[in-house]
C-alpha positions as CSV (number, residue, x, y, z in Angstrom):
1,M,243.5,-172.3,15.6
2,N,239.9,-173.4,15.0
3,F,239.9,-175.2,18.4
4,C,241.1,-172.0,20.2
5,R,238.2,-170.0,18.5
6,L,235.7,-172.7,19.5
7,L,237.0,-172.6,23.1
8,T,236.8,-168.8,23.2
9,A,233.3,-168.9,21.7
10,K,232.2,-171.5,24.3
11,R,233.6,-169.3,27.2
12,S,231.9,-166.3,25.6
13,F,228.6,-168.3,25.4
14,S,228.9,-169.5,29.0
15,S,229.6,-165.9,30.1
16,S,226.6,-164.7,28.1
17,G,224.3,-167.3,29.7
18,Q,225.4,-166.2,33.1
19,H,224.9,-162.6,32.2
20,L,221.4,-163.5,30.8
21,R,220.4,-165.2,34.1
22,Q,221.6,-162.2,36.0
23,M,219.6,-160.0,33.6
24,T,216.4,-162.2,34.1
25,T,216.8,-162.0,37.9
26,S,217.3,-158.2,37.6
27,T,214.2,-157.9,35.5
28,Q,212.2,-159.9,38.0
29,N,213.4,-157.7,40.8
30,F,212.7,-154.6,38.7
31,K,209.1,-155.7,38.1
32,F,208.6,-156.5,41.7
33,H,210.0,-153.1,42.8
34,A,208.1,-151.4,40.1
35,K,204.8,-152.9,41.2
36,A,205.6,-152.0,44.8
37,R,206.5,-148.5,43.7
38,T,203.2,-148.2,41.8
39,T,201.2,-149.3,44.8
40,L,203.0,-146.7,46.9
41,Y,202.2,-144.0,44.2
42,L,198.6,-145.0,44.1
43,I,198.3,-144.9,47.9
44,T,200.1,-141.6,48.0
45,A,197.8,-140.2,45.3
46,T,194.8,-141.4,47.3
47,G,196.1,-139.6,50.4
48,L,196.7,-136.4,48.4
49,T,193.2,-136.7,46.9
50,L,191.6,-136.9,50.3
51,H,193.5,-133.7,51.3
52,A,192.3,-132.1,48.1
53,A,188.7,-133.1,48.8
54,D,189.0,-131.7,52.3
55,Y,190.2,-128.4,50.8
56,L,187.3,-128.4,48.4
57,N,184.9,-128.6,51.3
58,F,186.3,-125.4,52.8
59,L,185.8,-123.5,49.5
60,P,182.4,-121.9,49.1
61,V,180.5,-123.6,46.3
62,S,179.6,-120.2,44.7
63,S,183.3,-119.3,44.4
64,L,184.0,-122.3,42.2
65,H,181.3,-121.2,39.7
66,S,182.1,-117.5,39.9
67,S,184.0,-116.0,37.0
68,S,185.4,-113.3,39.3
69,F,187.0,-116.0,41.5
70,F,188.4,-118.2,38.7
71,P,188.6,-117.7,34.9
72,E,186.5,-120.2,32.9
73,K,189.4,-122.5,31.8
74,I,191.1,-122.5,35.2
75,R,187.7,-123.3,36.8
76,A,187.2,-126.2,34.4
77,A,190.7,-127.5,35.1
78,I,190.1,-127.4,38.9
79,H,186.8,-129.1,38.5
80,A,188.4,-131.8,36.4
81,V,191.2,-132.3,39.0
82,F,188.7,-132.9,41.8
83,R,186.6,-135.3,39.7
84,S,189.6,-137.3,38.6
85,S,191.0,-137.3,42.2
86,R,187.8,-138.8,43.5
87,A,187.9,-141.5,40.8
88,I,191.6,-142.3,41.6
89,S,190.9,-142.5,45.4
90,T,187.8,-144.7,44.9
91,I,189.7,-147.1,42.6
92,G,192.7,-147.0,45.0
93,F,190.6,-148.1,48.0
94,A,188.9,-150.8,45.8
95,V,192.2,-152.2,44.7
96,A,193.5,-152.3,48.3
97,D,190.3,-154.0,49.4
98,Y,190.5,-156.7,46.8
99,K,194.2,-157.2,47.4
100,Y,194.1,-157.6,51.2
101,S,190.6,-159.1,51.7
102,L,191.4,-162.0,49.3
103,R,195.1,-162.5,50.2
104,G,196.0,-166.1,50.9
105,L,192.6,-167.6,50.1
106,P,192.4,-170.5,47.7
107,V,190.6,-169.3,44.6
108,D,188.4,-172.4,44.4
109,S,187.3,-172.3,48.0
110,E,183.9,-171.3,49.4
111,E,185.6,-168.7,51.7
112,Y,187.1,-167.0,48.7
113,R,183.8,-166.8,46.9
114,R,182.1,-165.4,50.0
115,K,184.8,-162.8,50.6
116,L,184.8,-161.9,46.9
117,S,181.1,-161.2,47.0
118,E,181.5,-159.0,50.0
119,V,184.3,-157.0,48.4
120,H,182.3,-156.7,45.2
121,L,179.4,-155.1,47.2
122,R,181.7,-152.7,49.1
123,S,183.4,-151.6,45.9
124,A,180.0,-151.3,44.1
125,N,178.9,-148.9,46.9
126,R,182.1,-146.9,46.5
127,M,181.5,-146.7,42.7
128,L,177.9,-145.6,43.4
129,K,179.1,-142.8,45.7
130,L,181.7,-141.8,43.1
131,C,179.0,-141.5,40.3
132,E,176.7,-139.5,42.6
133,A,179.5,-137.1,43.5
134,N,181.0,-136.7,40.0
135,K,177.6,-136.8,38.2
136,G,177.6,-136.3,34.4
137,F,179.5,-139.0,32.5
138,Y,180.2,-141.0,35.7
139,V,176.4,-141.4,36.1
140,K,176.2,-142.4,32.5
141,A,179.0,-144.9,32.9
142,G,177.3,-146.3,36.0
143,Q,174.1,-146.8,34.1
144,F,176.1,-148.4,31.3
145,V,177.6,-150.9,33.6
146,A,174.3,-151.6,35.4
147,A,172.8,-152.7,32.1
148,L,175.4,-155.4,31.6
149,Q,174.5,-158.9,32.8
150,Q,178.1,-160.0,32.5
151,V,179.4,-157.9,35.4
152,P,179.1,-159.2,39.0
153,K,175.5,-158.9,40.2
154,E,176.6,-156.8,43.2
155,Y,177.7,-154.1,40.7
156,S,174.6,-154.3,38.4
157,S,172.1,-154.2,41.2
158,T,173.8,-151.5,43.2
159,L,174.5,-149.2,40.2
160,S,170.9,-149.7,38.8
161,S,169.7,-147.0,41.3
162,L,171.5,-144.4,39.0
163,Q,168.9,-144.8,36.3
164,D,166.7,-142.1,37.8
165,Q,169.4,-139.8,39.3
166,A,170.0,-136.5,37.5
167,V,170.1,-133.0,39.0
168,P,169.0,-130.3,36.5
169,C,171.2,-127.4,35.6
170,H,170.3,-123.9,36.5
171,F,168.2,-122.2,33.8
172,K,170.7,-119.3,33.5
173,A,173.3,-121.7,32.0
174,I,170.7,-123.4,29.9
175,K,169.6,-120.0,28.5
176,E,173.2,-119.2,27.5
177,V,173.3,-122.5,25.5
178,L,170.0,-121.6,23.8
179,I,171.1,-118.1,22.9
180,S,174.5,-119.2,21.5
181,N,172.7,-121.9,19.3
182,L,169.4,-120.3,18.3
183,G,170.0,-116.5,18.5
184,H,169.8,-113.7,21.0
185,D,166.1,-113.0,20.8
186,L,164.3,-116.2,21.9
187,S,161.0,-114.4,21.9
188,K,161.0,-114.5,18.1
189,I,161.0,-118.3,18.2
190,F,158.8,-119.2,21.2
191,L,155.4,-118.0,22.4
192,S,156.2,-119.5,25.8
193,F,159.1,-121.4,27.3
194,D,158.9,-123.3,30.6
195,E,162.1,-122.6,32.6
196,K,161.4,-125.6,34.8
197,P,162.7,-128.8,33.0
198,I,160.3,-131.7,32.5
199,A,163.1,-134.2,32.5
200,A,166.8,-134.2,33.3
201,A,169.6,-136.7,32.4
202,S,173.3,-136.9,32.7
203,I,174.2,-134.8,29.7
204,A,171.1,-132.7,29.0
205,Q,167.7,-131.6,30.2
206,V,164.3,-131.2,28.4
207,H,162.1,-128.1,28.5
208,R,158.5,-127.7,27.3
209,A,157.8,-124.7,25.0
210,I,155.3,-123.4,22.3
211,L,156.6,-122.2,19.0
212,K,155.3,-119.0,17.3
213,D,153.0,-121.2,15.1
214,C,151.4,-122.6,18.3
215,Q,153.0,-126.1,18.0
216,E,154.0,-127.6,21.3
217,V,157.6,-128.8,21.4
218,A,160.1,-130.5,23.7
219,I,163.5,-128.9,23.7
220,K,166.5,-130.9,24.7
221,V,169.4,-128.7,25.8
222,Q,173.0,-130.0,26.4
223,Y,174.8,-128.9,29.5
224,P,177.6,-126.4,28.8
225,G,181.3,-127.5,28.7
226,L,180.6,-131.2,28.2
227,E,183.1,-131.9,25.4
228,L,186.2,-131.0,27.5
229,Q,184.7,-132.8,30.5
230,M,184.1,-135.9,28.4
231,K,187.7,-136.0,27.2
232,I,189.1,-135.7,30.7
233,D,186.6,-138.2,32.3
234,T,187.0,-140.9,29.6
235,T,190.8,-140.5,29.7
236,T,190.7,-140.9,33.5
237,M,188.5,-144.0,33.1
238,S,190.8,-145.5,30.6
239,F,193.8,-144.9,32.9
240,L,192.0,-146.5,35.8
241,S,191.0,-149.5,33.7
242,K,194.6,-150.1,32.7
243,S,195.7,-149.6,36.3
244,V,193.2,-152.3,37.6
245,A,194.3,-154.7,34.8
246,W,197.9,-154.2,35.9
247,F,197.2,-155.1,39.5
248,F,194.7,-157.8,38.5
249,P,195.5,-159.2,35.1
250,D,192.3,-161.3,35.1
251,Y,190.2,-158.2,35.4
252,R,190.4,-156.4,32.0
253,F,187.8,-153.7,31.3
254,D,189.3,-151.9,28.3
255,W,186.5,-153.3,26.1
256,L,184.0,-151.7,28.4
257,V,185.6,-148.3,28.5
258,S,186.1,-148.3,24.7
259,E,182.4,-149.2,24.1
260,F,181.3,-146.5,26.6
261,T,183.5,-143.8,25.0
262,N,182.2,-144.6,21.5
263,A,178.6,-144.5,22.7
264,I,178.9,-141.3,24.7
265,S,180.8,-139.5,21.9
266,S,178.0,-140.0,19.4
267,E,175.4,-139.0,22.1
268,L,176.9,-135.5,22.4
269,D,176.0,-134.7,18.7
270,F,172.3,-133.8,18.7
271,M,172.3,-133.4,14.9
272,Q,173.3,-137.1,14.7
273,E,170.5,-137.9,17.2
274,A,168.0,-136.1,15.0
275,R,169.1,-138.1,12.0
276,N,168.8,-141.4,14.0
277,S,165.3,-140.3,15.1
278,E,164.1,-139.7,11.6
279,R,165.6,-143.0,10.3
280,T,163.8,-144.9,13.1
281,A,160.6,-143.0,12.4
282,N,160.9,-144.1,8.8
283,Y,161.4,-147.7,9.7
284,F,158.2,-147.8,11.8
285,K,156.1,-145.4,9.8
286,N,153.5,-148.1,9.1
287,K,153.2,-149.2,12.7
288,K,150.5,-147.2,14.5
289,M,151.6,-148.6,17.8
290,V,155.0,-146.8,17.6
291,R,155.5,-143.1,17.7
292,V,158.8,-141.1,17.2
293,P,158.6,-137.4,17.8
294,H,158.9,-135.2,14.7
295,I,162.2,-133.1,14.5
296,F,162.1,-129.4,13.9
297,W,165.3,-129.0,12.0
298,E,165.3,-125.2,11.8
299,F,165.6,-125.1,15.7
300,T,168.0,-128.0,16.0
301,T,171.8,-127.8,16.4
302,S,174.6,-130.0,17.8
303,Q,173.6,-128.8,21.3
304,V,169.9,-128.1,21.0
305,L,167.3,-130.6,19.8
306,T,163.7,-129.4,19.2
307,M,161.1,-132.1,18.7
308,Q,157.4,-132.7,18.8
309,F,156.1,-132.9,22.4
310,C,154.6,-136.4,23.1
311,W,152.8,-137.1,26.3
312,G,153.1,-140.4,28.2
313,H,154.4,-142.3,31.2
314,K,157.5,-144.5,31.7
315,V,157.0,-147.9,30.2
316,D,157.5,-149.6,33.5
317,D,154.9,-147.5,35.4
318,V,152.5,-150.4,36.0
319,G,150.3,-148.3,38.3
320,F,149.6,-145.8,35.4
321,L,149.0,-148.7,32.9
322,K,146.4,-150.3,35.2
323,E,144.8,-147.0,36.0
324,M,144.3,-146.3,32.2
325,G,143.1,-149.9,31.6
326,I,146.2,-150.8,29.6
327,N,147.3,-154.5,29.8
328,P,151.1,-154.5,30.9
329,I,151.6,-157.9,29.1
330,K,150.4,-156.3,25.8
331,V,152.8,-153.4,26.3
332,A,155.7,-155.9,27.0
333,K,154.8,-157.8,23.8
334,T,154.7,-154.7,21.7
335,L,158.0,-153.4,23.2
336,V,159.8,-156.7,22.4
337,E,158.4,-156.7,18.9
338,V,159.8,-153.2,18.3
339,F,163.3,-154.1,19.4
340,A,163.2,-157.5,17.7
341,E,162.5,-155.7,14.5
342,M,165.4,-153.2,15.1
343,I,167.8,-156.1,15.8
344,F,166.9,-158.8,13.3
345,I,165.3,-156.8,10.4
346,H,166.8,-153.3,10.2
347,G,170.1,-154.0,12.0
348,F,169.8,-150.4,13.5
349,V,169.5,-150.7,17.3
350,H,168.6,-148.2,20.0
351,G,171.5,-148.5,22.5
352,D,170.0,-146.7,25.5
353,L,166.8,-148.7,26.3
354,H,165.9,-147.7,29.8
355,P,162.3,-146.9,31.0
356,G,162.7,-143.1,30.8
357,N,163.4,-143.3,27.1
358,I,160.2,-145.3,26.3
359,L,156.8,-143.8,27.1
360,V,153.4,-145.3,27.0
361,S,150.7,-143.0,25.6
362,P,147.0,-143.9,26.1
363,E,146.5,-143.0,22.4
364,G,146.7,-145.7,19.8
365,P,144.8,-148.4,17.9
366,N,144.6,-150.8,20.8
367,G,144.3,-148.2,23.5
368,F,148.0,-147.3,23.8
369,S,151.2,-146.6,21.8
370,L,154.9,-146.6,22.5
371,V,156.8,-143.3,22.2
372,L,160.5,-143.8,21.5
373,L,162.8,-141.1,22.8
374,D,166.5,-140.3,23.2
375,H,168.0,-141.5,19.9
376,G,171.6,-140.4,20.6
377,I,173.1,-143.9,21.0
378,Y,172.5,-146.2,18.1
379,K,174.4,-149.1,16.7
380,Q,174.4,-150.0,13.0
381,L,175.0,-153.7,12.9
382,D,177.3,-155.2,10.3
383,E,175.1,-157.1,7.8
384,G,177.1,-160.2,8.2
385,F,176.7,-160.0,12.0
386,R,173.0,-159.5,11.6
387,M,172.6,-162.6,9.6
388,D,174.8,-164.6,11.9
389,Y,172.8,-163.4,14.9
390,C,169.6,-164.5,13.2
391,Q,171.3,-167.9,12.5
392,L,172.2,-168.1,16.2
393,W,168.6,-167.7,17.3
394,K,167.4,-170.2,14.8
395,A,170.0,-172.7,16.1
396,L,168.9,-171.9,19.7
397,I,165.2,-172.6,18.8
398,L,166.0,-175.8,17.0
399,Q,168.4,-176.9,19.8
400,D,171.2,-177.3,17.1
401,S,174.2,-177.4,19.4
402,H,176.6,-178.1,16.5
403,Q,175.4,-174.9,14.7
404,V,175.7,-172.9,17.9
405,R,179.3,-174.0,18.3
406,Q,180.1,-173.2,14.6
407,L,178.6,-169.7,15.1
408,G,180.7,-169.3,18.2
409,E,183.8,-169.7,16.1
410,R,182.5,-166.9,13.8
411,F,181.8,-164.7,16.8
412,N,185.4,-165.5,17.9
413,V,184.4,-166.9,21.3
414,G,185.4,-170.5,20.7
415,K,184.7,-172.8,23.7
416,Y,182.5,-170.2,25.4
417,S,179.8,-170.6,22.8
418,R,178.4,-173.4,24.9
419,Y,177.1,-170.6,27.2
420,F,175.1,-168.8,24.5
421,P,171.9,-170.8,25.4
422,V,172.4,-170.0,29.1
423,I,172.8,-166.3,28.3
424,F,169.9,-165.9,25.9
425,I,167.3,-168.5,26.6
426,G,168.1,-169.7,30.1
427,R,169.0,-173.4,29.5
428,T,172.1,-175.4,28.8
429,I,173.4,-176.3,25.4
430,D,172.5,-180.0,25.9
431,S,169.0,-179.2,27.4
432,K,166.1,-181.3,26.1
433,S,163.4,-179.0,27.6
434,Y,161.1,-177.0,25.2
435,L,161.7,-173.3,24.5
436,G,160.8,-171.3,27.6
437,G,160.4,-174.4,29.7
438,G,163.3,-173.6,32.0
439,M,166.1,-176.0,33.2
440,S,165.6,-179.2,35.1
441,A,167.1,-179.6,38.6
442,E,169.8,-181.8,37.2
443,E,170.7,-179.3,34.5
444,K,170.9,-176.5,37.1
445,R,173.2,-178.7,39.3
446,I,175.6,-179.4,36.4
447,L,175.6,-175.8,35.3
448,K,176.4,-174.6,38.8
449,Q,179.4,-176.9,38.9
450,E,180.6,-175.6,35.5
451,L,180.2,-172.0,36.5
452,K,182.2,-172.5,39.7
453,S,185.2,-173.5,37.6
454,L,185.0,-170.3,35.6
455,K,187.5,-167.6,36.6
456,M,187.4,-163.9,36.0
457,E,190.0,-164.5,33.3
458,D,187.4,-166.6,31.4
459,I,184.8,-163.8,31.6
460,S,187.4,-161.1,30.6
461,S,188.5,-163.3,27.6
462,F,184.9,-163.9,26.6
463,M,184.0,-160.2,26.6
464,E,187.2,-159.2,24.9
465,S,186.6,-161.7,22.1
466,L,183.1,-160.6,21.2
467,P,182.5,-158.3,18.2
468,P,181.5,-154.8,19.3
469,D,178.1,-155.4,17.8
470,F,177.5,-158.3,20.2
471,L,178.3,-156.0,23.2
472,T,175.5,-153.7,22.1
473,I,173.1,-156.6,21.7
474,L,173.9,-158.0,25.2
475,R,173.4,-154.6,26.8
476,T,170.1,-153.9,24.9
477,D,168.8,-157.4,25.7
478,G,169.7,-157.0,29.4
479,L,167.7,-153.8,29.6
480,L,164.8,-155.3,27.7
481,R,164.6,-158.3,30.1
482,S,164.5,-155.9,33.0
483,V,161.6,-153.9,31.6
484,I,159.7,-157.1,30.7
485,S,160.2,-158.4,34.3
486,K,158.9,-155.1,35.8
487,L,155.8,-155.4,33.6
488,G,155.1,-158.9,35.0
489,A,155.4,-160.6,31.6
490,P,156.8,-164.1,31.2
491,Q,160.2,-164.2,29.5
492,R,158.9,-166.7,26.9
493,I,157.2,-163.6,25.2
494,R,160.7,-162.4,24.4
495,L,161.9,-165.8,23.3
496,F,159.1,-166.5,20.9
497,T,159.2,-163.0,19.5
498,Y,163.0,-163.0,19.0
499,A,162.7,-166.4,17.3
500,K,160.0,-165.3,14.9
501,Y,161.9,-162.1,13.9
502,A,165.2,-164.0,13.6
503,V,163.7,-166.5,11.2
504,Y,162.0,-163.7,9.2
505,G,165.3,-161.8,9.2
506,L,167.0,-164.7,7.5
507,S,164.4,-164.8,4.7
508,L,165.1,-161.2,3.7
509,K,168.4,-161.8,1.9
510,P,169.2,-164.4,-0.8
511,H,172.5,-166.3,-0.6
512,P,175.4,-163.9,-1.4
513,N,177.1,-166.4,-3.8
514,S,174.1,-166.8,-6.0
515,D,175.4,-165.2,-9.2
516,F,172.9,-166.7,-11.7
517,V,169.2,-166.3,-11.8
518,E,168.6,-170.0,-11.3
519,K,170.8,-170.2,-8.3
520,A,169.3,-167.0,-6.8
521,A,165.7,-168.4,-7.3
522,F,166.7,-171.8,-5.7
523,S,168.4,-170.0,-2.8
524,R,165.2,-167.9,-2.2
525,L,163.1,-171.1,-2.4
526,K,165.4,-172.9,0.1
527,T,165.3,-169.9,2.5
528,N,161.5,-169.7,2.3
529,V,161.1,-173.4,3.0
530,S,163.5,-173.0,6.0
531,Y,161.5,-170.0,7.2
532,L,158.2,-172.0,6.9
533,Q,159.7,-175.0,8.7
534,S,160.9,-172.8,11.6
535,R,157.6,-171.0,11.8
536,V,155.8,-174.4,12.1
537,I,158.2,-175.4,14.9
538,L,157.6,-172.1,16.7
539,E,153.8,-172.4,16.4
540,V,154.0,-175.9,17.9
541,L,156.2,-174.5,20.7
542,E,153.8,-171.6,21.4
543,L,150.9,-174.1,21.4
544,L,152.8,-176.2,24.0
545,S,153.4,-173.0,26.0
546,W,149.7,-172.1,25.8
547,M,148.7,-175.6,26.9
548,E,151.0,-175.3,29.9
549,T,149.3,-171.9,30.8
550,V,145.8,-173.5,30.4
551,K,147.0,-176.4,32.6
552,Q,148.2,-174.0,35.3
553,F,144.9,-172.1,35.1
554,L,142.8,-175.3,35.4
555,Y,144.9,-176.5,38.3
556,T,144.4,-173.2,40.1
557,L,140.7,-173.2,39.4
558,C,140.3,-176.7,40.7
559,R,142.2,-175.8,43.9
560,K,139.9,-172.9,44.5
561,I,136.7,-175.0,43.9
562,L,138.0,-177.7,46.2
563,S,138.9,-175.1,48.9
564,G,135.4,-173.7,48.6
565,L,133.7,-177.1,48.9
566,M,135.9,-177.9,52.0
567,M,134.9,-174.7,53.7
568,Q,131.2,-175.6,53.2
């Protein structure tokens, strides 16, 4: 009896195994057909999109904005469909380009890398056209991507042209927003109001006005209908990001869309921006080199921000600086000090550092001051992260590769921590050169070989693993480097300034486990000794850097003297 049961069970198990194999084959076939079907859907959607775009061209532009032609909600829905359709068709063409251009090429071959760069450039140009056509949040998203050093250079360099692209809204729509937020009779608030905007961005524009008490103000007015548009646009971006990841599992950008959505959501609330502005002003109240416009709360709402008018030019306007007799290197140094203090001391970081948001005014203790604008996107760093980031910079200064790797574990990046020195200070983890001295030819050769072995999967894994605070730091640091470069300042200014503020940031907090007075006092003493030790090392490094500058100056001077003697 037992034998019969065993035989029956065996046959049943054999039959189940065969059935399981059939199910596995069926599942594989299903996945294959599903992917093929999705590709067909995407291509079909792209074709329909092109027809829709053609239809849009035949409609008069005025009709789309006319309430007599379409009610408001229907008009907004049609507008959203066209914007989303453009995005889907752009991504559809990009996916097809990547699929067919790289098909059959070995991933580690030179031909693959060359073709990949070409496809990156073509796709980046498509993205640029998409952002220019859709405007609004797409321009903001393009700017967001351009500021990241971790995306392919073809994308960052192409999309960087979006920084200065913004078409102002007609004043009639702006006036409606003002009336709905401040009241029907604007003449009771303003002596004068300039209808021509002095600045325009992707979500708002700024007008100059004079209040009844004769104070000159700048009024930032949000474009109408942005909340609904943001929800639709970010949902479309999320869908497209997931679609790309499905076609190319190594290319995962959910972290980027998530970070952008969080940033843009906070930027739409001008009351929060006003609070951020006042908090920043309080942090820098004792620094005469930094100005933050005063907020007029009685004329500020979630859609209208009224602030003190501050005059100045973009921080990277080198022509203006030279004309006013302002040293661009000093401006760069002050700028780095401001953001180093934000990151390492306060842990409250301006997240939209592009030249239009930082002005240089020819008024100040040393002939100039920095005016900080646009406080909509800020990141409050976790205190533990702030301390770890300070520790990371201290380890980078002291070339403590063991500590860098340990911190890499805390930042959840594991083996990729070996690239922290490359990302932040431009040298390898085993480099023996002094801070700011650059890499040797041998180090560059080894690094180039290492980077060749990295796949997009590695970059995606690295970016996904990083804490959200780290993504903000990377973006801010990338923008800061760009501005410093435009000002003609050497990057060692940033390195030494970051290092000093990181060491000082560590000295601000005693050890968290010091429960007794004696332990707390010992911990503070230990921290202060460590701070002094690091400061001595930094001073020596700066002395070496200064000596290198003097050496280069003397070398150039000798060459000029010799050239003069030879000409005689």
